[in-house]
N, C-alpha and C positions, 0 to 999 in steps of 0.2 A: 832963434832956437839954436842949442848950443849942437854942437857934430854928435858929442852922444846919443842926444836926442832924438836925432835924426837915425841915425843906428838903429836905436829902440824900434824907429816908428817901422823898419820893415821887419814886415810880422816872420819871413823864414828865420831872420835871426834871434827873434824872441822864443821861436820854439826850438831851435838847436842851440842856442847859448847855453842853457841850462845843462840840458844832455852832456854838451861838449866838456864842461865844466867838471862834472861827473867821469867823464870817460879818462880825460887826462891826468885827475888824481887816481882814479884806478890803476893806470899804468903806475903811478908811483908806488903803489903799495906793493907793488913786487920785489920793491927794492928795501922794503921796510922789515927788521924785527919781528919775532913773536908778539913781543907786548907794543912794540912801536905802532903797528900794523892797525892797533884798534885807535891809537891816535890820530892817526892819518884818516883812517874812515871818519873819524869824528869830525875832523876837518875837513873832508867832503861832505857829508852831510850838512853842517853850517852852511857850506859854499852853495852847495847846490840849493839849498833852501833859500838862502840869499839871491841867488841869482833867478828862480822863479817869482820871488817876490817883486824884483827888479825889473823881469818884463811882465808881468802880468798885474802889476799894479794899474790904480787907478780906473782908467776908462777899457783898459785891455784884460780885467776882470770878466767882462761880459763876454769873453770868447769862451770863456769856461763854464759851459751850459750843462741843465740838466738839475736832477732831483733826485732824493733820495729814492731805492728802489729796492724791496725786498727780495724780488727776483736776481738783481746782483748779486747780493749777498748769497744765496742759493746757487746761484754760479760760482761766485767763487769759492764756495764750501766745496763743491765738484770738484772744480781742479785743483783744488787743495789734495783731496783724497785720491785722485788720480795720480796727480804729481810724488806725495808719497811712497805711495805703493810702488810704481814705477822707479822711482829712485832706489829704492831699497833694493832690486833686482839690477839695475843699470850700473849704478856706481862703481868706477872700476877700483876705487880704493876708499877706505873708511878714513884716510889721514883728512885732518881737521886743517881748512885754511885761517879759520875764526875760532880759536880754543881759547876759551877766556882762564883756563886752568893753568895758563902759564903764569897769572897774576898773585901772589902769595896772601893778598888781603882781602876778606870779602866786599868791602866797598870798590876796592877796584874791578874785582870780578863782574858786582852789580852793576859798575857804570858801563864795563866792556859790553855785558849783554843788553843793558838800555839801549845804550848808541846803537848797536848792531839792530835792535827789533825794531827802534824809532826809525831808522833810515830807511831799511827796507819794506815798514810797513806803511810811513806816511809821507818820506819824501819820493823815494823809487816810484809808488804807483804813479804820483801825480806826473811827474817827469815824464814817465814813458808812455803815459797814455796821452799827454798832449804830444810828444813827438811821433809815437807810433801812427796812432790810430785819428790824432785831430790832423797832425800835420802831413805825414807821409802818405797816407791814404786817401787824402785829396791830392796831392801836388803830384801822386802819379794819375791824375785825372786832368788837373791843368796847373801851370806855375802859377798863377794866380789862386791859390787852393783856398782862402778864404772866401772865394765869390762861390765855389764848389757847397751845399749844402752839408754838413755835419752827417756822417753816415753814407755819403754818396758810394754807390756800388759800383765798380767794373772789374771784370774778370782780373785784370791785368795789375789796378790799383788794391784790391783785394790780397789776392794771393800772392804779390809781389810785397806786401807788407809784413804778410806771415813769413815770407821765407826769408827776408831780413831780420826780423824781431827774433825767427829761432836762429840765425846764424851768431847773434852776439852774445849766445848761450854760450858753454862748453858743450862740446862734440856730445858727450853722453847724455846730455839735457834735451839735445834736441828734437825729440818724441815728445817729450812734455811740453818744452817751449813751442812749438807746432801746433799742440793740440789747444794748448791758451791762447795760442795768437787765433785759431779759429774761433774759437769761442768768445772770446773779446770782442771780437771784429765782427763776428755774427750780432752780438746783442747791439752794438753800435750801430749797426747796418739796419737793425728791425727796431729801434727803441729811438735814435738819434741822440740818446741819454748820455754824454760824455763822464758826466760827475757819475752815474750808475756806472761805467766801466773803470771808473777810478776806486769806486766802493767794490768792486768785483776783485781787483788787484788786491786792492788792500785787504779784503778779507783772505784771501790767498797766501800773502805774504805774512800778515799777522797770526793767521792758524797754523802756519809751518814755524815760525820765531818760535811760539807755544808749544809746539811738537819736538823742537831741536831741544827746548829749555829742558823741558819734561822727559825726554829720553837721553839727553848729552849725546845725542849723534849731530855733534858740531861740523860734522863735512857737509852736512847740508849747506853751511855757509861758506 
């Protein structure tokens, strides 16, 4: 067995590594220009997706459990409506972090929108639900977190996860992030359906992407 294989066999590494890749490249975005930031984001999406595949390929795929659930779609839609309504009031500035209008050609604009929407709607929900609801929520119960049933609940693990999930968002987003963390986490506790959590999160993020493009309120991104 190679040294790399031994590292990947460590459950904590598998769950944390894609998130670490995402966050490290996110820090790099701070130094990118208005146009370069989209290319950096594209690299981040591809790198994070590759890390997810690498860490959850083969026999480790079985750790991503659950099934499609319309209740998860409804939950994600509810979070979306609340997030948009609260953000329109709480956002301190309407200055866009990701404004595809910086590109002069239509293909570049469409690519910028596509890569941002794909990252937010497909890669981020999988990565975050794995690290927050599947890993951290159980790790705060026991270090050998895979031995704790998915959706296990203690006050400390549930509310600790909500708090950390909230804090990684911008300060003005904290009320919405806290509500989302409570609802996603509560869904997992009730259903034990991790894929359902990912579907709810995807519904929220995809709906927000559609709203952003339709209204051109790019500051949501």
